[in-house]
C-alpha positions as CSV (number, residue, x, y, z in Angstrom):
1,X,-10.3,7.6,-12.3
2,X,-6.7,7.1,-11.3
3,X,-6.3,4.1,-9.0
4,X,-2.8,3.4,-7.8
5,X,-1.4,0.5,-5.9
6,X,1.5,2.0,-4.0
7,X,4.2,-0.3,-2.9
8,X,7.6,0.0,-1.3
9,X,9.6,-2.0,1.3
10,X,9.6,-0.9,4.9
11,X,11.4,2.4,5.2
12,X,11.0,3.4,1.5
13,X,8.9,6.5,2.5
14,X,5.6,5.2,1.2
15,X,3.5,6.9,3.9
16,X,5.1,10.2,3.3
17,X,4.7,10.0,-0.5
18,X,1.0,8.8,-0.2
19,X,0.2,11.9,1.9
20,X,1.8,14.2,-0.7
21,X,0.2,12.4,-3.7
22,X,-3.3,12.3,-2.3
23,X,-3.2,16.1,-1.9
24,X,-1.6,16.8,-5.2
25,X,-3.9,14.6,-7.3
26,X,-7.0,14.8,-5.0
27,X,-7.0,11.0,-4.5
28,X,-8.3,9.1,-1.5
29,X,-5.6,7.2,0.4
30,X,-6.7,3.8,1.6
31,X,-4.2,2.2,4.0
32,X,-5.3,-1.3,4.9
33,X,-3.7,-0.9,8.3
34,X,-5.7,2.3,9.0
35,X,-8.9,0.7,7.8
36,X,-8.4,-2.3,10.0
37,X,-7.6,-0.2,13.1
38,X,-10.6,2.1,12.4
39,X,-13.1,-0.8,12.0
40,X,-11.7,-2.6,15.1
41,X,-11.7,0.5,17.3
42,X,-15.3,1.4,16.2
43,X,-16.4,-2.2,16.7
44,X,-18.1,-2.4,13.3
45,X,-19.4,-5.7,12.2
46,X,-16.4,-6.1,9.8
47,X,-14.0,-4.9,12.5
48,X,-15.3,-7.5,15.0
49,X,-15.1,-10.2,12.3
50,X,-11.5,-9.2,11.5
51,X,-10.6,-9.1,15.2
52,X,-11.8,-12.6,15.7
53,X,-9.1,-13.8,13.3
54,X,-6.4,-11.5,14.6
55,X,-7.0,-12.5,18.2
56,X,-6.3,-16.1,17.2
57,X,-3.1,-15.0,15.4
58,X,-4.6,-15.8,12.0
59,X,-4.5,-13.8,8.8
60,X,-7.8,-12.0,8.1
61,X,-9.4,-13.7,5.1
62,X,-9.3,-11.9,1.8
63,X,-13.1,-11.5,1.6
64,X,-13.2,-9.7,4.9
65,X,-10.4,-7.3,3.9
66,X,-12.1,-6.7,0.5
67,X,-15.4,-5.9,2.2
68,X,-13.6,-3.3,4.4
69,X,-12.0,-1.8,1.3
70,X,-15.3,-1.8,-0.6
71,X,-16.9,0.1,2.3
72,X,-14.1,2.7,2.2
73,X,-14.5,3.1,-1.6
74,X,-18.3,3.4,-1.2
75,X,-17.8,6.1,1.5
76,X,-15.9,8.1,-1.1
77,X,-18.4,8.1,-4.0
78,X,-17.3,10.5,-6.8
79,X,-13.6,10.4,-5.8
80,X,-11.0,11.1,-8.5
81,X,-9.4,7.9,-7.6
82,X,-7.6,5.9,-4.9
83,X,-4.2,5.1,-3.6
84,X,-4.3,1.6,-2.2
85,X,-1.5,1.1,0.4
86,X,-0.8,-2.3,1.8
87,X,-3.2,-4.1,-0.5
88,X,-3.3,-6.2,-2.6
89,X,-0.6,-8.6,-1.2
90,X,-1.4,-11.7,-3.2
91,X,-2.5,-12.5,-6.7
92,X,-5.9,-13.6,-5.3
93,X,-6.3,-10.2,-3.6
94,X,-5.3,-8.4,-6.8
95,X,-8.0,-10.4,-8.7
96,X,-10.5,-9.5,-6.0
97,X,-9.6,-5.8,-6.2
98,X,-9.8,-5.9,-10.1
99,X,-13.3,-7.5,-9.9
100,X,-14.5,-5.0,-7.3
101,X,-13.2,-2.0,-9.3
102,X,-14.7,-3.4,-12.4
103,X,-18.1,-3.4,-10.7
104,X,-17.5,0.4,-10.2
105,X,-16.6,0.7,-13.9
106,X,-12.9,1.4,-13.2
107,X,-9.6,-0.5,-12.8
108,X,-6.2,-0.3,-11.2
109,X,-4.3,2.2,-13.3
110,X,-0.8,1.2,-12.1
111,X,1.3,-0.4,-9.4
112,X,3.9,2.1,-8.5
113,X,6.7,0.7,-6.4
114,X,9.4,2.7,-4.6
115,X,12.7,0.9,-5.1
116,X,15.4,1.4,-2.5
117,X,18.6,-0.6,-1.9
118,X,18.4,-2.9,1.2
119,X,21.3,-1.3,3.0
120,X,19.8,2.1,2.7
121,X,16.5,0.8,4.1
122,X,18.2,-0.8,7.0
123,X,20.0,2.4,7.9
124,X,16.8,4.5,7.5
125,X,14.8,2.1,9.7
126,X,17.5,1.9,12.4
127,X,17.6,5.8,12.3
128,X,13.8,5.9,12.5
129,X,13.9,3.4,15.4
130,X,15.9,5.9,17.5
131,X,13.0,8.4,17.4
132,X,9.9,6.4,16.6
133,X,9.9,4.0,19.6
134,X,8.8,1.2,17.3
135,X,10.4,-2.0,18.4
136,X,10.4,-3.4,14.9
137,X,12.6,-0.5,13.8
138,X,15.3,-1.0,16.4
139,X,16.5,-4.6,15.7
140,X,18.5,-5.1,12.5
141,X,17.7,-8.8,12.1
142,X,14.0,-8.0,12.5
143,X,14.3,-5.2,9.9
144,X,16.2,-7.5,7.4
145,X,13.5,-10.1,7.8
146,X,10.7,-7.5,7.2
147,X,12.5,-6.5,4.0
148,X,12.9,-10.1,2.9
149,X,9.2,-10.8,3.6
150,X,8.3,-7.7,1.5
151,X,10.2,-9.0,-1.5
152,X,8.8,-12.5,-1.2
153,X,5.3,-11.1,-1.1
154,X,5.6,-8.5,-3.7
155,X,7.5,-10.4,-6.3
156,X,4.3,-12.1,-7.3
157,X,2.4,-8.8,-7.6
158,X,5.2,-7.2,-9.6
159,X,4.9,-10.0,-12.1
160,X,1.0,-9.8,-11.9
161,X,1.0,-6.1,-12.9
162,X,4.0,-6.3,-15.3
163,X,1.9,-8.8,-17.4
164,X,-0.7,-6.1,-17.7
165,X,1.9,-3.4,-18.4
166,X,0.9,-1.6,-15.2
167,X,4.1,-1.9,-13.2
168,X,6.2,1.2,-12.6
169,X,9.4,1.1,-10.5
170,X,10.5,4.4,-9.2
171,X,13.9,5.2,-7.6
172,X,13.1,5.8,-3.9
173,X,16.5,7.3,-3.0
174,X,16.9,11.1,-2.7
175,X,15.1,14.0,-1.1
176,X,11.3,13.8,-0.5
177,X,10.8,16.4,-3.2
178,X,13.0,14.4,-5.8
179,X,11.0,11.2,-5.1
180,X,7.7,13.1,-5.4
181,X,8.8,14.5,-8.7
182,X,9.7,11.0,-10.0
183,X,6.3,9.6,-8.9
184,X,4.5,12.6,-10.3
185,X,6.2,12.1,-13.7
186,X,4.7,8.5,-13.8
187,X,1.2,9.6,-12.7
188,X,1.1,12.6,-15.1
189,X,2.0,10.2,-17.9
190,X,-0.8,7.8,-16.8
191,X,-3.3,10.6,-16.7
192,X,-2.3,12.1,-20.1
């Protein structure tokens, strides 16, 4: 199984690349945000549980998030592997993910991170904000803060996966095709 943790700052093009890679390598894309929205919308037990924290403005505890991801993985029995997007965000979550995957006789193959210069990200997001209607893409100070939060959060994970020789930084600047080729080169090497 190929299990990738896909990372990239806001505006790095992570969603676009996840869509391409899941088709190319027949992987299941698990976006934490999508899983949350699905469970809350369908009022599943886990969704209602998560919503009770969100409604109070609290972070959803790791064990609830992990249970949701477990359910997604279980739904896709026999998959070639998974792209985890938006998870893990902390070392504790990375440990929990490792434990869970181990129970399925597999592991995280690699953390692949799209690396893009801050100024390019700001320009991309402001550009996206003109068409997306997303408020968080229209305000430069909000964008810069989102990028800063991303680096603060992921620095820990970069180190976590580097210690296991599983961290791969990929240049996220260029055409969609060029970036896909760079990511594919990493994945092909991992599968060899």
